[in-house]
C-alpha positions in Angstrom: -19.1 -2.5 4.9 -17.5 -1.0 7.9 -15.3 2.0 8.0 -13.3 0.7 11.0 -9.5 0.2 10.6 -8.3 -3.3 11.0 -7.1 -4.2 14.5 -3.5 -4.4 13.4 -3.3 -1.2 11.4 -1.4 1.9 12.4 1.7 2.8 14.3 1.3 0.0 16.8 1.4 -2.5 14.0 4.6 -1.0 12.5 6.3 -0.9 15.9 5.3 -4.5 16.8 8.4 -5.9 15.0 11.6 -4.0 14.6 12.1 -4.7 10.9 8.7 -3.3 9.8 9.7 0.3 10.5 12.9 0.0 8.4 11.0 -1.6 5.5 8.4 1.2 5.7 11.2 3.9 5.7 13.0 2.2 2.8 9.7 2.1 0.9 9.1 5.8 1.6 12.7 6.6 0.5 12.1 4.6 -2.7 8.9 6.5 -3.4 10.6 9.8 -2.9 13.7 9.0 -4.9 11.6 7.7 -7.8 9.5 10.8 -7.8 12.6 13.0 -7.7 14.3 11.0 -10.5 11.1 11.3 -12.6 11.2 15.1 -12.1 14.8 15.2 -13.2 14.0 13.2 -16.4 11.0 15.4 -17.2 13.1 18.6 -16.7 15.8 17.1 -19.0 13.2 16.4 -21.6 12.2 20.0 -21.7 15.8 21.2 -21.8 16.2 22.5 -18.3 18.1 21.1 -15.3 17.6 21.1 -11.6 20.0 23.3 -9.6 22.0 21.4 -7.1 25.5 20.9 -5.8 25.5 17.1 -6.4 25.2 15.4 -9.8 21.7 13.8 -10.1 23.2 10.5 -11.3 25.2 10.2 -8.0 22.1 11.0 -5.9 20.1 8.5 -8.0 22.7 5.8 -7.6 23.0 6.3 -3.8 19.2 6.4 -3.3 18.7 3.2 -5.3 21.5 1.4 -3.6 20.1 2.1 -0.1 16.5 1.4 -1.0 17.0 -1.9 -2.9 19.7 -3.4 -0.8 
């Protein structure tokens, strides 16, 4: 087994086609939004809430809208 990266891996592979960067960023946003929403739900389970100026449901809806569509 070799520890070499495949020839197409890395930043050059992402920038080779314009849509790849946006799919990568949307996937990253989906991952971050899912982790944040899981934290909100766990905190609600223990009877506490996150401090914030925006309601978590609005942030969740917006993040899911822009990551899935």
